[in-house]
N, C-alpha and C positions, 0 to 999 in steps of 0.2 A: 443291094441291102444285105447287111451282115446277117448270117443265120437263115437266109432265105433258101431253104432246101427243097428237096423233091416233094416232101409232104406239104410244104407251104404252097408250092406250085399246084399240087393236086387240089388243095382246098380252094385256091383262087379260081382254078379252071371250073370246078364244080359250081362255084358261086356265080361265075359268068354265065354258065349254061342255065343256071336257075333263073338268072335275070332275063335271059332271052325267052325262056319257057313260061315265066311268071309262076313256076312251081319249083319246089325244092325238096329233094329227098334228104334223108338224114345224112349229115356230114360227120364221118367218124375219123378221128385223128388218133392213131395208135402209136404207142412207144415201140421202138425197134431195138435191135441189139447193138446198132452202131451208136457212137456218141452223138452224131449229128441228128439222130432221130429223137433225141431226148429234149430238144427245144426247137422253137420256131415262132412264126407269126401267123396271125389270123385276122380276118376283116369281114365286114359286111359285104354283100354283093355290090359290084361296080365301084367299090371304094377306090380312090377318093371321090368318085362321082356319086351322084345321088342314087340311093338304092331304089328299087321299084316299089310301087304301091301294091296294096292288097297281097301281101307276101308273108309266108310263114316258113321258118326253117329251124332245124335243130342241129346244134354243134355238140358232138359227143367226143370227149377226150378220155381215152382209156389207156391206163398204164399197165405195167407188168404186175405180177402178184405182190411184189414187195416195194411197190412204188406208189407215189401220190402225184396229183396233178396240181401245179401252181400256175395261175394265170394272172396277168396284169394288163388291164385295159388302159391304154395311153391316150386314146382320142375317142371322143364320144359326142355325137350330134345326131339326135333323133327329132323328128317332127313332133310338136306338141310339148306341153309343160305339165309337170305333176300337179295334182290338186292337193287340197288339205285333207282329203279323205284318206284314212289310214288303212282301209280294206284293200286287199290286193287287186281285186277286179275293178276298182274304181279310181285308184290313185293315179293311173296312167291311161286316160281314155283314148289316146291316139296310138302312136308307135311306141314299143317298149321291148325290153329283154328281161327274161326271168333266168335266175341262176340257181342251180341245184348242186349242193356239195355233199350232202349226207346220203350217198347212194351205196348200198351194200353190194349190189350186183349190176353190171352194165345193162342187163335186159329189163330192169325195173321200169314200169310205166310211170312217166313223170307226173301224171295226174294223181298218183298215190304218194308222191314224194313231198317232203316239206321244202318250202322256198327258203333260199338264203336271202333273196330280196328281189324286187321288181324295180327297174330303173328306166327313166326316160328323160327327155329334155336335152339341153346342151351344156349342162354344168358338170364338168368332169369331177369336181370336188364332191358331188353327191354319190359317186361310186366308191366302193372300197378300193383302197390302194392296191391290195393283193387279195386273191381268193385261192383257197386250197381245199382240195377234197379231203373228206375224212378217210376215204379208202382209195381205191384205184381209179374211180370214175368221177367226172365232172361234166355237167350238161349246161349249155346256154341255149335258151329258146328265144328266137327272134320273131316278132309279130308286127306287121304294119297294117294300117287300115286302107280304105279305098279312097281317101282324099287325094286330090291332085298334087298337093304339096308334099315333098319329101326332102330329106337331108342327106348328107354324105355318109352317115352311118357311124361305124366304130372300127377301131383298129387296136390290136393287142398282141401280147406275147404269151407263150405257154412254155412250161417246162415240166418234165417228169423227174421227180426227185425220189431218193431212197427214203423209205419209212423207218429205217433203222434208228435214227435219233428219237423216234416216238415210241420205241420199245424201251421205256425208261426203267422198267423193273418188272416185277412179277405183276401181271395184269389180273385183276380180280376175276373177271369172266370175259369171254371172247365178245368183243364189241362194246363192253362196258367202259366207262371213263373213270378208272381208278387203278393206281399202281402202288406197289410197296417196294421200297429200296432198303436193303439191309447191308450193314457194314461187313458182315461175313461174306457177302458176295462181291461187293464193290466198295472200296473206301472213298471213292469220289466219282461223280458223274454229273449229269444234267437232267433237269426237269423243265417242262415247258407246257404252255397251253396247248391243247390238242390240235389247233390249227396254226400254231405259230410258224412263220411270221405273218401269216395272212389274217384277215379279219375273222374273229371267232363268231360263231352263230349264236342265236338266242337259245335260252332255256337249257344251258349246260349245267351239269352238276357233277364235277369231277373232284376226286380226292388224291392226295399224294402223302404216303405214309413212310417216314424215314425212321428206321430202327437201328440203333447202335448197341454196343455192349456196355454194361455198367462201368462207370469210370470215364467213358468217352463223352465228348460233347460234339455238337453238329454245327457247322458253319454253313449258312446259306447266303450266297453272294449273287445278287440279281444282276444279270448282264443287260437285260432289257425289261422294262415294266411299262405297259401301255394299256390301261383298262379304262373303259368309259367312266367319266366322272359325272354323276348325277346329283351330287350334293355332298355336304361334309360327312355324312354317315354312310355314303356309298349305297344308296337305296336300290340301285339297279344291278350293276355288275361289281363284283368284288372278289378279293382273295383274302381269306381268313387264315391266320397262322396261329396254331395252338401249341403251347409249351408242354407237350405230352404225346400220348399215343392214340388220342381220339378227339372227336369234336367236343367232348365233355371236359377236356383239359383246359387249364387257364388260357385265355386268349392273349397272345402277344399283341396282335393288332389286326385291324380290318383295313385293307388298302384298296385304293383305286386311283385313277388319274395317271398322269405320266410322272414317274418317279425315277430319279437318277441316283445311283450309288447306294441302293438299299442293301444293307447287310444285316442278317439275323443270326443270332447264336442261341442255341438251346441252353436251358439251365442244366438239364441232365442229358440223357442219351436218346431222347425221342422228340420228334417233331411231327405235326399233323397239319396239312394244308387243305383248304376247301376252295375250289374255284367255281363260282356261280355266276350265271348270266340270266338276264330276264328279257322279256319282250316289252313293248309299249314305252320305249324311251321317248321323251318329248322331242318333237322335230323342230325345235326352235332354231337350231342350226345343225347341220349334219356333222357328226363327230369326226369324220375323217377329213383329210386335207393335209397340205404340206406342213402347216404349223399346228394343226389340231391333234387331239388324241386319235391315233390310228386304229385303236381297238385290236391290236395284234396279240394282246394277252401278256405273257411274260416268259422269260427264259432265265434260269438260275443254275448256278453251279453249287453242288453240295459236297461237303467234306466231313468225314468222320475222323476224329483225332482225340488222343488222350494227352496231347501236348498243349491244349488250350488252357487258359488260366483256371487254376483250381480256386473255386469260390469260397474256400474255407477261411480266407483272410477277412471276410466280412463278419465283424462281431457286433457292432452297433449299426443298425440299418438293414436294408434289404437289397438283394440283387435286382436290378432293373431288367425285367424279362425282355429277352431278345437281344440284349447287349452282351459284349464280350466280358467286361469286368466293371461295368458301371454300377454305382452304389447310390441309393437314395436314403437320406437320413431325414426324419421328420421330428419336429419338436414335440415334446410331451410337457409343454408349459415350463420354460426355463430349465430344461433338462440338460444333461451333459453326456459325453461319450467319447469314443476314440475311433479314428479312422487310420488306416495304414495301407501301405502299398502291398500288392500281391506277394505272397510268400515271405513277408517280413517276419522275423529279422534276417531271413536269408535274402539272397539277391533276387531282384525282380526278373521276370522273363524278358527276353529281348523283343524289341519291336512291338510293343503294345501301347495302347492308349486307353486309359481308364478315366472316366468322369465321376466325380463325387458331387452329387446335388444335395446340398445341406439346406433344408427349408425350415425357416422359423414360422411361427404362427402368424396368420394374417386373416383376421375376420372382424366382425363387428365389435368384438370385445378385446382383441389382442393384436399387437404388432411387435415383432421381435427382429433382432439382428443377430448375426453369427459372429462369435469371437473364436478364432482358431489359434492355438498355441502349439508350435512345433516342439515335440519332446525329443525326437531323434531324427536326424537326417544324414543320409549317406549318398553323396554325389561325387563324381570325379571332378578334380580340379580343372577349371577352365582357363585360369590365368587371365581372365578378363573381368574386371569389376562390373557387376550388375549387367553382365551379358551372358546369355545362355545359348550356346551354339546349337544348331540343329543336329550336330553330330554327337551331342551329349544328352543325357537325361535331364529333365527339368520339370518344373511345375508352373502351370499358368493359372493365375487367379483372376476370377471375374467377380468384382465386388458390387456391381450395379444390378445384378440379376439379368444381365443381357444374354443374348444367345451366345453359345460357345463358338458359333461361326464368326463372331465379331472379334475385334481386337481386344485381348485381355488387358486388365488394368496393371498387372505386374507379372514379371517372370521371376522365378525363384530357382536357384541352383546353388552350387557350393560356395560361391563368393558373397552371397547376399541373403542369407537366411534371416528373415525378420523375427523380431521377438513375438509378434502376433499379427494376425490379419483380422480386420474388422470389416464386415460387409456394410454397405450403405443401402442395402435392400434386404427384405426377409430371406432372399435366396443368395447363398454363396456357392459358386461353382469352382471346383478345383479340377484341373486337367493334368493328369500325370502321364508323361510320355517317356518311353525308353527307346533306345536304339540298340545297336549290336553290342551287347555287353558280354563280358567273359565271366566265368565263375569267380575269378579273382577279384572282381569289382563288386563289392557288396552295395548294390544300388538299392535305395529305398528310403522310406520315411515313416514316421508315426507322429500323429498330432492329436491333441485333445480339443474338442469343440464344446462350446457351451452357448446356449441361447439366452440372450439378454433382452430386456424390454427395450423397444425402439419406438420412435415417434415419427419418423419420416420427415424430420425438420432439418434444414440444411445449415443451421447456425453452428457455432462452436459451443460445445457443452461448457457451461460455466463452472467456476471453481467449487460452487456449492452443490454440484450435481449429485453428490452422495446424499445430501439432505433433501434436495428438490431435483429429482431425476430429469424432469422435463423443464429445464432452465437453460436457455441458449443466449449467447451474447453476439452482438454484431458491432464491430468497431470501425470507425471511419479510417483509422490508421491502417486497417487491413484491406478493406474493400469499401469503395464509395457508394456502391449501389448493389442491389440484389433483390431477392424475394424472401418473404416469410409466409408461412402457411400453417394451417391448423394441423393437428396430429393426423397422420395417415392420409393427407390430401393426395389425390382427389377423392378417396374413399371417405365414408362417414367416419367422424371422430368417435373414439370410445366414450363410454359413460364414466362419470365420476373421475374426471381428470382435470388437473390444473397445469397449464403450461405458461411459462413466462419468457418473454422476448425482451432483452435488454439492449437498447441501441445507444451507443456512446459516441458523441460527436466531438470534434475539435472546438476550440474556444470561439472561433469565428464562423461557426456553421449552425444552420438549422437542421433538424431532423424532420423529414417529410415522409408520410405514409400515404400511398394511393392504392385503394382497393381495386382488384381486378375481378374478383368474384366473391360472393358472400351469401351464405345461407346458414345462419346459426339459429336453430329452431328455438322458439319461445312462444308461450301463450300470450305474451304482450310485447309489442314491438316499440313501445315508447322508450325514449332515452331514459336510462336509469331504472327500468322496470323489466329486467330480463329473466326473471324466474330461475336463476341459477345457471342458465345457459347464456353466455354473453362474452363479448370482448371488451375489456376495460383498458382504456388508455390513460396512463398516469404520467404526467410531465413532472420530472424530478430535477431539483437543483443538485449541484455538486456536493452540497452538505446534506443530501438525502432528505431535504424538506419537500414534501409533496405539495405541489402548487395547484394542480387541477386534475379532475378526473372526468372522462367521458366514457359512457357505456353504450354498446351497440349490440343489437340482436335482430332477428327476423330475416327476411329474404331479400330486402332491398339493399343495394350496395351503398354503404355509408360514404359521405363526402370525405375529402382528404383530411389528414391530420398534420399539424405542424407544431413542433415544440415551441415553447416561449423563448424570447431572446436571451433571457438570463440562464436558461437551462442547457446543460450539456448531456442530459440523459432523458430518454423516453422509454417507458416500460409499458409493454402490452401484456396483459394477463388474460388468458383464455380459460374459461371454466365451463364444464359440462355437468349436468345433473345426472341422476340415476335413471331417468325416464326417457327424455327426448333425444333423438338423434337427427342429424341433418348432414348435408353434403359439405359443410365446412367453408373455409375462406382461403383466399390467396391474395396477397398484397405485395406491391413493390415498395422498397424503401430506398431513400437517397439522402445522402448528406450534401447539402447545398450551402454555398456561401451566403452570408447574411446580406451582402450587397446585391444578391440576385432576388431578393424578396422585398416587396413593398409592404412594410409592416407598420401598423399604427393602432392606437387605441384612444378613445375619448371617454371621459367620465362626465356624466350629466347628473348634477346634484341639485341645482337651484331652479329648475324649470318644472312646470306642471304639464307641459305638452311639447310636441315637436315633430319633425319629419326627418327620417334617416334614409339616405340613398347611398349607392356605391361610391367609393372614392374614385377620383380620376386616375387613369393609369400613369405610371412613372414616365415623365418626358425623357428621362435619360436612359432607361432600360425598358423598352416596350415589351421585352420577353419576360420581364420579372413576374414572379408569382405574387399574388395579392393576399394578404391576411390583415383584416381590419376588424376591430372589436369595439363595440359601444357598450358601456356600462351605465344603466339607468337606475338611479336611486330615488325613491319617492321623496319629494320635498315635504309631504305631510305624513307623519308616522301613522302606520295602519292603513294607508291608502293603497288601493290596487292600481296596477298599470294595465291599461287596455290597449292592445295592439291591433291595428288593421293593416295587414300586409296586402298591398295592391300592386298591380302591374308587374307580376313576377315573370321574368324572362331570363332564365339561367340555363346554361348549356345542359344537354341531356334531359332526362325526365325521371320521375320517381319510379316508373315501372322498371326501368333498367338500372335505377339507382343514380347516385350523384357522384359519378366517378371523378369528374374534372372540376366541379364547382358546387358549392352548397351554401345555403343560408341556415345557420344553426342558432336557434333561439331556445334558451333555457333559463330557469330560475337559478339563482346562485346556490339553492339547496339541492339542485340536481334534476328536477323535473323539467322536461322540455321536448323539443322535436327539431328536425331539420327538414328542409325542403329544397327543391330545385325544379327545373323544367318550366312549365307554364301552368301552374296550378290554379291560376285565377286569384280571386280575393280570398283572404283567410283572416280569421280573428282569433285572438288569444288573450287571455286574462291571467295575469300573474299577481300573486298576493304579496310580493316583496320585490327586492331588487332583482333585475334581470340582466342577462348578458346577451347581446346580439353579435354573432361572429359571421363574417363573410370571408370565405376562403376560396380562391380560384387558382388553378394551375394553368389557366389559359393565357396566352400572350395577348398583347394589345391588337395584333393582327386578326385574331379571331373575333367572333361576334361578342361585343361587350355586354356582360350581364347587366340586367336592369331590375330594379325593384324600388318600391316606395313603402316605407313603414311609418304610418301615422300613429303616434302614441299619445295617450292622455291619462292623467291621473283621475281615478274615480274613487270618491269617498262614499263608503257604504253608510247605511242608516245608523249603525252602532259605532262608527268611527268618528273621531273628533278631528276637526280641521285645525290648522295652525291658528286661525283667528279665534276659534273656540278655546283653545288652550291659552291664548293670550288674555282673553277675557277672564278666564278662571284665575290666572296668575295675578292679574290686576285686582280682582276682588279679594284674593287672599292678602295681598299687600295692603289694601285699604283697611281690611279688618285688623291687621297687625298694627297699622298706624293708629287706628282708633284706640286700641288697647293700650298702646304706649302713651298716647296723649292722656287718657284717663289716669294712668298710673302717675304721670308727671303732675297732673292737677292735684291728686290726693297728696302727693309728697309736698307740694308747695303749700297747701292748706295747713298741713301738720307743722311745717317749718315756721309759718307766720304766727301761730299761736304760742309757741314755746318761749320767745324772748320776753313777752309781757309777763309771764309767770315768774321768770328769772328777775326781772326788774322789781316786781312787787316783793319778792323774797328778799332782795337786797335792801329795800327800803324798810322792811319790817324787822329785819334781823341785823341791821347795821350795828346795833348796840344791844346785845342780848341781856335779858333780865336775869336776876339771880334765880328766879323761879324756874326758868328754863334750864338752868345749869345746877342741879342739886349736887351737893358735895358729900354725899353719904358713902361713896365707894372708897375703898382703900386702894392706894397705889401698890402695885405689885412690887414686892421687895422692900417695903418700908412701912412704917406705922402711919404714914400720912394717908388720910382718906382721899379716895379718888372721886371725882364728881360722878354722880349718877347720870345715866343716859336719859334723855327725855322719855316720858312714858309712851310717847307715840312710836318709839323704836323698840322692836321686839328683839330679844336676844336670840330668838330662833330664826332671825332673818338670814337671808343668803349671805349677807355681808357680816363679817366678824366685827363686833363692836369694840373689841379690845385689840390693840396693836402692841405686841411685845417689843417690837423694834422701837417704837416711839416711847414706850415706858422706860426702856433702858436708856434712851437718849435723854429723857427728862431727869432720870435718876442721876445721870452723870452731870447734868446741868446744876442740880441742887447741891451736888458735892463740889462743884467748881467754884472758882472765885466769883465775886459779886459782879464783876464786869464781863463774865462769860456770856456770850449770846448764841442762841441757836442759829445755825446756818441753813441756807437753802438745801444743802446736801442732806442735812439731818431730816428735814421735812421730806425731801424726795425719796430718801431711803425707807421711809415708812410706808407700809402697805396701805395705811389710812390716807396718806397724803395723795395717793392715786385716786381716791374716792372723795370728791369734793363734798359729797353729802355728809361727811363726818367733820367738816370744818367747825361746827359749833363746839364739838368736843375739844378740838384744837384750841379754840378761843377760850374755852373755860379753863383749860390747863394753864394757859397764859395768865389768866386772871388770878387763878389760885396761887400762882407763883409770884404775883406782883410784878409781872413783866408787861411791857407794852403790848397792846393787842396787835398792832401792826408793826412788825419788826423788819419785814422785807416785802419784796413784790409778791413772793409766794404766800407770806403771811397775810398780806392784804387780800390776795386772791382767795385764800382759804376762809378768811374772815368774812369776805363778801358773799361766800356761798350761802351763809345763813343756815337755815334748817335743811333737813333732807327733802329732796324733791320727789314728788309723786309717790309718797309712802301711802 
């Protein structure tokens, strides 16, 4: 066996003798001057045979004055198992070993020493992987009981090592756990846990103070870090690192667990570290083992230097404590600023990596994105378009807020400087990397950043975004399906915001919306009553005519939405009020061909009752979606429509919403509801025309939805039926007919009386007397006297008794030859000739002139008129 030396043989011989005698004196293993004495093996008595029972033995390892003892137990099998009791004297009731590592002098009584631990059983993983003494001495106490059953015991290795690495600096006091490292003494060195690489003990409180000169910075690079992990905040064992010269300085971090590649930089020229351990760790599982934390503590290399990055290049933002040159910029509500490379406008230092974390606001009221515009860039030419070789300096951009350990979204170097960079997350990360640069290469950049309002919506900002910032479009020509979401999903949406989603389809497509999650707060969850918080779906034609509006709110997932066949546009509008907040919504959209949808509608106008059931599936496309609408118009004006929805069996249920299928019932003025699942019987009364829409995204292979809607017109006490209205119309018509008949009768009676009066007048005045025609008046324009009007005719009558036209006509006649005769025209031109009541005057004129009384048909007609009628 390698390393099996004289000291090992001596230990084994003593153990054999002890086994024979059933007693054991102290076994002391000392470090010698030879190299072979510095390491060896040890084991329990009779190993690998079973050790004796009722046996006690002490193994004491003693090194030189400047040495420590390191042991590693590689095989362990003792009789009995540990209990759940955590006290030392009860946790191993059978055979066990005790280990003591904090021994100041080899002659100390072990009863006065603190335990490192008590171990028993046969699980090697329960033991520390390595144990080291704090000073030059380590003791193992082996105890077995009197039971007949024993096991093969234990086997391990030991090594005496120099304690020089543990003299890390100026120790505060002899035996204390605290060191100070100064750059005036040593520009670089190592610090470690006091028992590294062995398992550290409980209740340690050690400090490490690193002091440099002003202008210097300190780099702390951890080679190994392995501290018990008791939770996120390291409640048991931890290493605290402070950015200053005491524990009161700002804390860079508190660390535990197993960490690889940890590197810490000071901001100035001081660092302060605190290493603390505690007892009482939970024994859910033992911390050590091949894959577990081994509780060895830490080992780190420190370096003082004035060549690290000068942090003066940070103008807007702050240095991230512990980093070399990382910068954090936080928004002050749509603020602006500048970032630049170290030493800009001079050349950047070689072989550095700096991160710029530019964080916009993200809370219940705000959400921002980052817009970065490069003002100046200086990179060496790569000669490769959009490729940045590792041998050159470059910028990596992370637009999604992802970890910088992931693949960046873009690389930027000399050949592809963008006009700007816009983040798709409140955080934009810029990684700036340089390699071996020379002073002749002016490597670096300067960029202006600004924080702009963001909504966390994946659509394309619309052209009217300047007027309506939260306005996004989704075109079928760009993407056939995707998702839409409320602002800042999955976080709560902000107050007092309006966002619009415009979906534009091709001519042969429907627009379908299927909700995946939905929680839009509102005091009322009925359709159309969303109290300022709600999602409004507007189906719009290409000529911008709004055809239909649905409004949703509450916590139940709405049923699917589908645009109308004549529409190529569907607009969703989300509004929030100034009070209520909720977890918002997520929906999928899809542009689907019209041939993939079973679409139909029925107008019911001349019925007073009926039954509505789902349409049968398409026999040609069983996988087709179904959209069917029934419009019911009351046949009696003013009548109500009473619905009884029975036997509802539609996919899903109202508790989780109507994701795949829904029955939507609402009045044409907007009030209504939707349902799905198996709600049982429902009743609904509408005061006017209603629409019943059934929409299903389920294929025919799935369970076919079922429902029966029995509807009936109901006429209230104040409403008139069609028959009542018909009776009223008939009554009005009869009254009008009676009035018309009465008027006709009156007219007939008046007409029948008038001819008798006329005939009597003709008989009486066929030959007027001279008394009726006095000749006392003078003719106008002559000396001849004109016949007087009968006394019964007043000169104040509405009718003028004297006709100048006729007077002139008769005057011409008197001056004419004897055979001249008045013509019908002469009579017709007279104003009196239009009034037959003046025909006696006409006749008297004829007589006074010695003319025939009847000279023509008109003369005869005038003469026959006789006297005035109805004077």
